[in-house]
A tleap script that builds the chain and sets N, CA, C and O, in Angstrom:
source leaprc.protein.ff14SB
mol = sequence {
  NMET THR THR THR HIE ALA ARG GLN SER VAL
  SER VAL LEU TYR LYS VAL PHE GLY ILE LEU
  MET LEU LEU LEU VAL VAL THR VAL GLU ALA
  ALA ARG HIE ASP MET GLY SER LEU ASN PHE
  ALA VAL ALA THR LEU ILE ALA THR VAL LYS
  ALA VAL LEU ILE ILE LEU PHE PHE MET HIE
  VAL LYS HIE SER VAL PRO LEU THR LYS LEU
  VAL VAL CYS ALA GLY PHE PHE TRP LEU VAL
  ILE MET PHE SER LEU THR PHE THR ASP TYR
  TRP THR ARG GLY TRP LEU ALA LEU THR ALA
  CGLY
}
set mol.1.N position { 31.443 5.684 -20.451 }
set mol.1.CA position { 30.736 4.833 -18.781 }
set mol.1.C position { 29.915 4.198 -19.032 }
set mol.1.O position { 28.972 4.559 -19.737 }
set mol.2.N position { 30.058 2.959 -18.472 }
set mol.2.CA position { 29.240 1.783 -18.419 }
set mol.2.C position { 28.870 1.858 -16.956 }
set mol.2.O position { 29.616 2.160 -16.024 }
set mol.3.N position { 27.426 1.489 -16.907 }
set mol.3.CA position { 26.830 1.152 -15.102 }
set mol.3.C position { 26.249 -0.379 -15.853 }
set mol.3.O position { 25.987 -0.830 -16.968 }
set mol.4.N position { 26.259 -0.787 -14.436 }
set mol.4.CA position { 25.843 -1.883 -14.442 }
set mol.4.C position { 24.466 -1.674 -13.597 }
set mol.4.O position { 24.472 -0.959 -12.594 }
set mol.5.N position { 23.416 -2.257 -13.996 }
set mol.5.CA position { 21.862 -2.279 -12.986 }
set mol.5.C position { 21.509 -3.532 -12.672 }
set mol.5.O position { 21.253 -4.413 -13.492 }
set mol.6.N position { 21.484 -3.667 -11.169 }
set mol.6.CA position { 20.915 -5.182 -10.835 }
set mol.6.C position { 19.165 -4.873 -10.977 }
set mol.6.O position { 18.282 -4.044 -10.760 }
set mol.7.N position { 19.448 -6.195 -11.500 }
set mol.7.CA position { 17.818 -6.282 -11.537 }
set mol.7.C position { 17.452 -6.691 -10.225 }
set mol.7.O position { 18.238 -7.261 -9.468 }
set mol.8.N position { 16.235 -6.402 -9.933 }
set mol.8.CA position { 15.443 -6.846 -8.538 }
set mol.8.C position { 14.282 -7.607 -9.038 }
set mol.8.O position { 13.510 -7.244 -9.925 }
set mol.9.N position { 14.235 -9.156 -8.087 }
set mol.9.CA position { 13.242 -9.874 -8.400 }
set mol.9.C position { 11.981 -9.246 -8.436 }
set mol.9.O position { 11.795 -8.253 -7.733 }
set mol.10.N position { 11.195 -9.637 -9.074 }
set mol.10.CA position { 9.598 -9.683 -8.819 }
set mol.10.C position { 9.123 -10.026 -7.814 }
set mol.10.O position { 8.155 -9.330 -7.508 }
set mol.11.N position { 9.482 -11.231 -6.743 }
set mol.11.CA position { 9.123 -11.115 -5.956 }
set mol.11.C position { 9.520 -10.152 -4.868 }
set mol.11.O position { 8.731 -10.171 -3.924 }
set mol.12.N position { 10.543 -9.304 -4.742 }
set mol.12.CA position { 10.836 -8.376 -4.059 }
set mol.12.C position { 9.820 -7.259 -3.992 }
set mol.12.O position { 9.402 -6.665 -2.999 }
set mol.13.N position { 9.503 -7.099 -5.324 }
set mol.13.CA position { 8.920 -5.830 -5.049 }
set mol.13.C position { 7.220 -6.277 -4.718 }
set mol.13.O position { 6.464 -5.553 -4.070 }
set mol.14.N position { 6.861 -7.497 -5.259 }
set mol.14.CA position { 5.555 -7.610 -4.833 }
set mol.14.C position { 5.147 -7.665 -2.985 }
set mol.14.O position { 4.119 -7.382 -2.368 }
set mol.15.N position { 6.533 -8.178 -2.544 }
set mol.15.CA position { 6.678 -8.235 -1.245 }
set mol.15.C position { 6.179 -6.574 -0.691 }
set mol.15.O position { 5.259 -6.238 0.054 }
set mol.16.N position { 7.577 -5.484 -1.661 }
set mol.16.CA position { 7.508 -3.931 -0.792 }
set mol.16.C position { 5.738 -3.670 -1.052 }
set mol.16.O position { 5.072 -3.132 -0.168 }
set mol.17.N position { 5.229 -4.040 -2.118 }
set mol.17.CA position { 3.975 -3.924 -2.451 }
set mol.17.C position { 2.707 -4.115 -1.492 }
set mol.17.O position { 1.747 -3.371 -1.294 }
set mol.18.N position { 3.185 -5.938 -0.723 }
set mol.18.CA position { 2.390 -5.742 0.176 }
set mol.18.C position { 2.343 -4.863 1.121 }
set mol.18.O position { 1.315 -4.454 1.661 }
set mol.19.N position { 3.837 -4.424 1.441 }
set mol.19.CA position { 4.008 -3.837 2.606 }
set mol.19.C position { 3.152 -2.359 2.495 }
set mol.19.O position { 2.525 -1.825 3.410 }
set mol.20.N position { 3.305 -1.897 1.193 }
set mol.20.CA position { 2.699 -0.591 1.384 }
set mol.20.C position { 1.434 -0.840 1.231 }
set mol.20.O position { 0.861 0.177 1.623 }
set mol.21.N position { 0.357 -1.907 0.751 }
set mol.21.CA position { -0.761 -1.809 1.274 }
set mol.21.C position { -0.986 -2.292 2.619 }
set mol.21.O position { -2.085 -2.056 3.121 }
set mol.22.N position { -0.207 -2.865 3.212 }
set mol.22.CA position { -0.175 -2.940 4.983 }
set mol.22.C position { -0.143 -1.502 5.374 }
set mol.22.O position { -1.071 -1.072 6.058 }
set mol.23.N position { 0.822 -0.720 5.013 }
set mol.23.CA position { 0.632 0.595 5.840 }
set mol.23.C position { -0.354 1.615 5.337 }
set mol.23.O position { -0.645 2.660 5.918 }
set mol.24.N position { -0.869 1.156 4.101 }
set mol.24.CA position { -2.252 1.993 3.580 }
set mol.24.C position { -3.673 1.553 4.520 }
set mol.24.O position { -4.655 2.295 4.546 }
set mol.25.N position { -3.627 0.444 5.160 }
set mol.25.CA position { -4.554 -0.073 6.093 }
set mol.25.C position { -4.025 0.451 7.332 }
set mol.25.O position { -4.925 0.760 8.112 }
set mol.26.N position { -2.795 0.660 7.786 }
set mol.26.CA position { -2.366 1.193 8.954 }
set mol.26.C position { -2.470 2.676 8.957 }
set mol.26.O position { -2.708 3.077 10.096 }
set mol.27.N position { -2.371 3.665 8.051 }
set mol.27.CA position { -2.985 4.921 7.865 }
set mol.27.C position { -4.228 5.052 7.537 }
set mol.27.O position { -4.505 6.248 7.623 }
set mol.28.N position { -5.375 4.271 7.110 }
set mol.28.CA position { -6.675 4.295 7.391 }
set mol.28.C position { -7.215 4.473 8.788 }
set mol.28.O position { -7.888 5.344 9.340 }
set mol.29.N position { -6.492 2.949 9.281 }
set mol.29.CA position { -7.020 3.049 10.909 }
set mol.29.C position { -6.914 4.201 11.597 }
set mol.29.O position { -7.874 4.778 12.107 }
set mol.30.N position { -5.056 4.806 11.661 }
set mol.30.CA position { -4.915 5.845 11.960 }
set mol.30.C position { -5.626 6.982 12.398 }
set mol.30.O position { -5.792 7.481 13.511 }
set mol.31.N position { -6.090 7.341 11.005 }
set mol.31.CA position { -6.946 8.401 10.890 }
set mol.31.C position { -8.686 8.143 11.659 }
set mol.31.O position { -9.486 9.009 12.013 }
set mol.32.N position { -8.784 6.967 11.703 }
set mol.32.CA position { -9.774 6.504 12.311 }
set mol.32.C position { -9.851 6.845 13.948 }
set mol.32.O position { -10.902 7.115 14.529 }
set mol.33.N position { -8.803 6.794 14.450 }
set mol.33.CA position { -8.736 7.070 16.103 }
set mol.33.C position { -7.864 8.387 16.333 }
set mol.33.O position { -6.844 8.785 15.772 }
set mol.34.N position { -8.602 8.892 17.314 }
set mol.34.CA position { -8.260 10.199 17.864 }
set mol.34.C position { -6.946 9.612 18.904 }
set mol.34.O position { -6.963 8.775 19.806 }
set mol.35.N position { -6.013 10.316 18.429 }
set mol.35.CA position { -4.472 10.071 19.303 }
set mol.35.C position { -4.113 11.532 19.738 }
set mol.35.O position { -2.902 11.572 19.955 }
set mol.36.N position { -4.707 12.750 19.947 }
set mol.36.CA position { -4.391 13.910 20.405 }
set mol.36.C position { -3.653 14.322 19.681 }
set mol.36.O position { -3.895 14.165 18.485 }
set mol.37.N position { -2.452 15.017 20.085 }
set mol.37.CA position { -1.443 15.861 19.532 }
set mol.37.C position { -0.299 14.842 18.665 }
set mol.37.O position { 0.649 15.336 18.053 }
set mol.38.N position { -0.591 13.170 18.733 }
set mol.38.CA position { 0.110 12.249 17.952 }
set mol.38.C position { -0.135 12.221 16.688 }
set mol.38.O position { 0.727 11.951 15.852 }
set mol.39.N position { -1.673 12.576 16.345 }
set mol.39.CA position { -1.835 12.656 15.076 }
set mol.39.C position { -1.051 12.854 13.830 }
set mol.39.O position { -0.805 12.038 12.942 }
set mol.40.N position { -0.746 13.960 13.929 }
set mol.40.CA position { 0.560 14.819 12.764 }
set mol.40.C position { 1.850 13.664 12.658 }
set mol.40.O position { 2.366 13.166 11.658 }
set mol.41.N position { 2.154 13.449 14.187 }
set mol.41.CA position { 3.275 12.725 14.117 }
set mol.41.C position { 3.101 11.194 13.905 }
set mol.41.O position { 4.179 10.657 13.651 }
set mol.42.N position { 2.426 10.653 13.928 }
set mol.42.CA position { 1.991 9.082 13.334 }
set mol.42.C position { 1.684 9.063 11.598 }
set mol.42.O position { 2.239 8.323 10.786 }
set mol.43.N position { 0.751 9.991 11.344 }
set mol.43.CA position { 0.815 10.330 9.867 }
set mol.43.C position { 1.891 10.488 8.919 }
set mol.43.O position { 2.035 9.982 7.806 }
set mol.44.N position { 2.770 11.454 9.707 }
set mol.44.CA position { 3.922 11.526 9.229 }
set mol.44.C position { 4.817 10.387 8.928 }
set mol.44.O position { 5.259 10.140 7.806 }
set mol.45.N position { 5.088 9.619 10.149 }
set mol.45.CA position { 5.951 8.616 10.122 }
set mol.45.C position { 5.760 7.911 9.277 }
set mol.45.O position { 6.720 7.524 8.612 }
set mol.46.N position { 4.213 7.397 8.924 }
set mol.46.CA position { 3.407 6.146 8.315 }
set mol.46.C position { 3.947 6.808 6.580 }
set mol.46.O position { 4.527 5.989 5.866 }
set mol.47.N position { 3.772 7.930 6.138 }
set mol.47.CA position { 3.793 8.578 5.078 }
set mol.47.C position { 5.301 8.516 4.798 }
set mol.47.O position { 5.449 8.062 3.663 }
set mol.48.N position { 6.674 8.836 5.474 }
set mol.48.CA position { 7.464 8.704 5.513 }
set mol.48.C position { 8.158 7.316 4.903 }
set mol.48.O position { 8.940 7.153 3.967 }
set mol.49.N position { 7.746 6.701 5.520 }
set mol.49.CA position { 8.448 4.906 5.194 }
set mol.49.C position { 7.392 4.269 4.069 }
set mol.49.O position { 7.448 3.135 3.593 }
set mol.50.N position { 6.474 5.248 3.795 }
set mol.50.CA position { 5.753 4.681 2.745 }
set mol.50.C position { 6.842 5.289 1.362 }
set mol.50.O position { 7.066 4.560 0.396 }
set mol.51.N position { 7.329 6.446 1.453 }
set mol.51.CA position { 7.884 7.335 0.728 }
set mol.51.C position { 8.947 6.592 0.386 }
set mol.51.O position { 9.208 6.239 -0.765 }
set mol.52.N position { 9.670 6.302 1.502 }
set mol.52.CA position { 11.420 5.902 1.162 }
set mol.52.C position { 11.050 4.398 0.497 }
set mol.52.O position { 11.752 4.013 -0.437 }
set mol.53.N position { 10.085 3.653 0.918 }
set mol.53.CA position { 9.780 1.963 0.405 }
set mol.53.C position { 9.450 2.220 -1.194 }
set mol.53.O position { 9.553 1.264 -1.962 }
set mol.54.N position { 9.094 3.384 -1.641 }
set mol.54.CA position { 8.467 3.763 -3.045 }
set mol.54.C position { 10.164 4.165 -3.620 }
set mol.54.O position { 10.767 3.532 -4.487 }
set mol.55.N position { 10.591 5.152 -3.007 }
set mol.55.CA position { 11.689 5.429 -3.886 }
set mol.55.C position { 12.920 4.549 -3.765 }
set mol.55.O position { 13.724 4.637 -4.693 }
set mol.56.N position { 13.254 3.537 -2.560 }
set mol.56.CA position { 14.151 2.697 -2.792 }
set mol.56.C position { 13.646 1.650 -3.711 }
set mol.56.O position { 14.213 1.700 -4.802 }
set mol.57.N position { 12.856 0.823 -3.618 }
set mol.57.CA position { 12.232 0.005 -4.210 }
set mol.57.C position { 12.237 0.024 -6.231 }
set mol.57.O position { 12.998 -0.343 -7.127 }
set mol.58.N position { 10.873 0.700 -6.109 }
set mol.58.CA position { 10.291 1.111 -7.226 }
set mol.58.C position { 10.905 1.980 -7.819 }
set mol.58.O position { 10.744 1.916 -9.037 }
set mol.59.N position { 11.742 3.013 -7.372 }
set mol.59.CA position { 12.274 3.845 -8.166 }
set mol.59.C position { 14.102 3.553 -8.527 }
set mol.59.O position { 14.897 4.265 -9.140 }
set mol.60.N position { 14.256 2.440 -7.967 }
set mol.60.CA position { 15.363 1.586 -8.198 }
set mol.60.C position { 16.511 2.536 -7.534 }
set mol.60.O position { 17.635 2.283 -7.966 }
set mol.61.N position { 16.450 3.486 -6.653 }
set mol.61.CA position { 17.611 4.137 -6.119 }
set mol.61.C position { 18.471 3.017 -5.043 }
set mol.61.O position { 19.550 3.451 -4.640 }
set mol.62.N position { 18.092 1.704 -4.588 }
set mol.62.CA position { 18.627 0.976 -3.881 }
set mol.62.C position { 20.174 0.562 -4.694 }
set mol.62.O position { 21.321 0.409 -4.275 }
set mol.63.N position { 19.666 0.496 -5.775 }
set mol.63.CA position { 21.122 -0.201 -6.635 }
set mol.63.C position { 21.575 0.711 -7.562 }
set mol.63.O position { 22.322 0.464 -8.509 }
set mol.64.N position { 20.946 2.117 -7.162 }
set mol.64.CA position { 21.813 3.107 -8.321 }
set mol.64.C position { 23.040 3.559 -7.946 }
set mol.64.O position { 23.525 3.229 -6.864 }
set mol.65.N position { 23.814 4.553 -9.010 }
set mol.65.CA position { 25.432 4.784 -8.442 }
set mol.65.C position { 25.098 5.531 -7.180 }
set mol.65.O position { 23.960 5.624 -6.718 }
set mol.66.N position { 26.364 6.141 -6.579 }
set mol.66.CA position { 26.253 7.047 -5.467 }
set mol.66.C position { 25.746 8.313 -5.734 }
set mol.66.O position { 25.046 8.733 -4.813 }
set mol.67.N position { 25.850 8.991 -6.590 }
set mol.67.CA position { 25.645 10.008 -7.150 }
set mol.67.C position { 23.913 10.192 -7.261 }
set mol.67.O position { 23.470 11.340 -7.296 }
set mol.68.N position { 23.340 9.484 -7.293 }
set mol.68.CA position { 22.007 9.443 -7.230 }
set mol.68.C position { 21.524 9.257 -6.482 }
set mol.68.O position { 20.383 9.711 -6.561 }
set mol.69.N position { 21.858 8.450 -5.065 }
set mol.69.CA position { 21.673 8.445 -3.762 }
set mol.69.C position { 21.797 9.150 -2.858 }
set mol.69.O position { 21.281 9.108 -1.741 }
set mol.70.N position { 22.975 10.313 -3.604 }
set mol.70.CA position { 23.331 11.588 -2.592 }
set mol.70.C position { 22.010 12.705 -3.284 }
set mol.70.O position { 21.367 13.410 -2.507 }
set mol.71.N position { 21.759 12.734 -4.687 }
set mol.71.CA position { 20.974 13.738 -4.687 }
set mol.71.C position { 19.355 13.047 -3.890 }
set mol.71.O position { 18.553 13.777 -3.308 }
set mol.72.N position { 19.239 12.053 -3.998 }
set mol.72.CA position { 17.970 12.023 -3.104 }
set mol.72.C position { 17.906 12.017 -1.587 }
set mol.72.O position { 16.857 12.065 -0.944 }
set mol.73.N position { 19.253 11.948 -1.026 }
set mol.73.CA position { 19.034 12.269 0.422 }
set mol.73.C position { 19.067 14.099 0.177 }
set mol.73.O position { 18.457 14.863 0.925 }
set mol.74.N position { 19.951 14.587 -1.081 }
set mol.74.CA position { 19.671 16.163 -0.491 }
set mol.74.C position { 18.372 16.557 -0.811 }
set mol.74.O position { 17.912 17.658 -0.507 }
set mol.75.N position { 17.791 15.719 -1.395 }
set mol.75.CA position { 16.157 16.042 -2.003 }
set mol.75.C position { 15.362 16.013 -0.278 }
set mol.75.O position { 14.954 17.044 0.258 }
set mol.76.N position { 15.297 14.947 0.220 }
set mol.76.CA position { 14.882 14.600 1.679 }
set mol.76.C position { 15.382 15.707 2.433 }
set mol.76.O position { 14.579 16.543 2.847 }
set mol.77.N position { 16.574 15.820 2.660 }
set mol.77.CA position { 16.961 17.027 3.642 }
set mol.77.C position { 16.473 18.203 3.429 }
set mol.77.O position { 16.078 18.874 4.382 }
set mol.78.N position { 16.402 18.742 1.938 }
set mol.78.CA position { 15.743 19.903 1.897 }
set mol.78.C position { 14.092 20.088 1.950 }
set mol.78.O position { 13.540 21.188 1.908 }
set mol.79.N position { 13.442 18.885 2.044 }
set mol.79.CA position { 12.295 18.696 2.138 }
set mol.79.C position { 11.857 18.880 3.663 }
set mol.79.O position { 10.804 19.379 4.061 }
set mol.80.N position { 12.944 18.344 4.452 }
set mol.80.CA position { 12.874 18.361 5.866 }
set mol.80.C position { 13.062 19.889 6.461 }
set mol.80.O position { 12.353 20.424 7.314 }
set mol.81.N position { 14.297 20.494 5.729 }
set mol.81.CA position { 14.051 21.981 6.092 }
set mol.81.C position { 12.916 22.439 5.803 }
set mol.81.O position { 12.279 22.912 6.745 }
set mol.82.N position { 12.312 22.455 4.484 }
set mol.82.CA position { 11.163 23.074 4.466 }
set mol.82.C position { 10.121 22.772 5.512 }
set mol.82.O position { 9.522 23.719 6.022 }
set mol.83.N position { 9.856 21.555 5.869 }
set mol.83.CA position { 8.487 21.270 6.659 }
set mol.83.C position { 8.817 21.999 7.985 }
set mol.83.O position { 8.009 22.650 8.647 }
set mol.84.N position { 10.314 21.763 8.318 }
set mol.84.CA position { 10.520 22.567 9.768 }
set mol.84.C position { 10.151 24.092 9.802 }
set mol.84.O position { 9.523 24.551 10.756 }
set mol.85.N position { 10.476 24.725 8.943 }
set mol.85.CA position { 10.161 26.307 8.714 }
set mol.85.C position { 8.949 26.412 8.597 }
set mol.85.O position { 8.528 27.453 9.102 }
set mol.86.N position { 8.000 25.619 8.029 }
set mol.86.CA position { 6.661 25.982 7.371 }
set mol.86.C position { 5.698 25.683 9.210 }
set mol.86.O position { 4.775 26.364 9.656 }
set mol.87.N position { 6.262 24.664 9.761 }
set mol.87.CA position { 5.752 24.201 10.867 }
set mol.87.C position { 6.041 24.850 12.094 }
set mol.87.O position { 5.283 24.701 13.052 }
set mol.88.N position { 6.876 25.428 12.152 }
set mol.88.CA position { 8.166 26.417 13.245 }
set mol.88.C position { 6.712 27.834 12.938 }
set mol.88.O position { 6.155 28.258 13.951 }
set mol.89.N position { 6.353 28.296 11.806 }
set mol.89.CA position { 5.502 29.215 11.636 }
set mol.89.C position { 4.197 28.600 12.231 }
set mol.89.O position { 3.775 28.893 13.350 }
set mol.90.N position { 3.742 27.932 11.583 }
set mol.90.CA position { 2.234 27.288 12.045 }
set mol.90.C position { 2.093 27.219 13.559 }
set mol.90.O position { 1.228 27.840 14.176 }
set mol.91.N position { 3.091 26.341 14.170 }
set mol.91.CA position { 2.828 25.948 15.444 }
set mol.91.C position { 3.011 27.202 16.068 }
set mol.91.O position { 2.664 27.070 17.242 }
set mol.92.N position { 3.321 28.142 15.887 }
set mol.92.CA position { 3.662 29.458 16.848 }
set mol.92.C position { 3.258 30.816 16.406 }
set mol.92.O position { 3.918 31.838 16.595 }
set mol.93.N position { 2.087 30.735 15.788 }
set mol.93.CA position { 1.114 31.722 15.313 }
set mol.93.C position { 0.157 31.797 16.721 }
set mol.93.O position { -0.240 32.961 16.774 }
set mol.94.N position { -0.229 31.245 17.560 }
set mol.94.CA position { -0.771 31.294 18.596 }
set mol.94.C position { -0.030 32.388 19.596 }
set mol.94.O position { -0.666 33.267 20.178 }
set mol.95.N position { 1.227 32.234 19.699 }
set mol.95.CA position { 1.870 33.031 20.730 }
set mol.95.C position { 1.771 34.535 20.299 }
set mol.95.O position { 2.248 35.367 21.071 }
set mol.96.N position { 1.273 34.894 19.297 }
set mol.96.CA position { 1.278 36.329 19.246 }
set mol.96.C position { -0.153 36.673 19.573 }
set mol.96.O position { -0.432 37.851 19.798 }
set mol.97.N position { -0.947 35.876 19.612 }
set mol.97.CA position { -2.509 36.450 20.239 }
set mol.97.C position { -1.713 36.471 21.621 }
set mol.97.O position { -1.846 37.528 22.238 }
set mol.98.N position { -1.170 35.814 22.029 }
set mol.98.CA position { -1.039 35.602 23.872 }
set mol.98.C position { -0.406 37.023 24.174 }
set mol.98.O position { -0.943 37.776 24.987 }
set mol.99.N position { 0.606 37.323 23.580 }
set mol.99.CA position { 1.456 38.323 23.751 }
set mol.99.C position { 1.002 39.648 23.407 }
set mol.99.O position { 1.688 40.561 23.868 }
set mol.100.N position { 0.171 39.914 22.822 }
set mol.100.CA position { -0.616 41.077 22.447 }
set mol.100.C position { -1.756 41.491 23.265 }
set mol.100.O position { -2.290 42.598 23.328 }
set mol.101.N position { -2.090 40.181 24.008 }
set mol.101.CA position { -3.322 40.751 24.734 }
set mol.101.C position { -3.235 41.520 25.685 }
set mol.101.O position { -4.253 41.947 26.230 }
savepdb mol mol.pdb
quit
């Protein structure tokens, strides 16, 4: 089985790298400002965008075979499940203290 690999131009990689550096600055600035309950949401959104850019361009998933794309999507889906379960536990721990009193 032969596969063809589309080569990405170096200019595209430099542009993605520039966007990642811009997102790094945005992350630092977001950490310096208190946004209340939105801190976690903003930080997670920025981190997700950075991860997607790295996976698509630097790990060459954008030009991969469909099975690779399916495995990456399944990994992201599993990560969302794990974060959801973890944060559901974390955010509801205070409820036990309120009902026990």
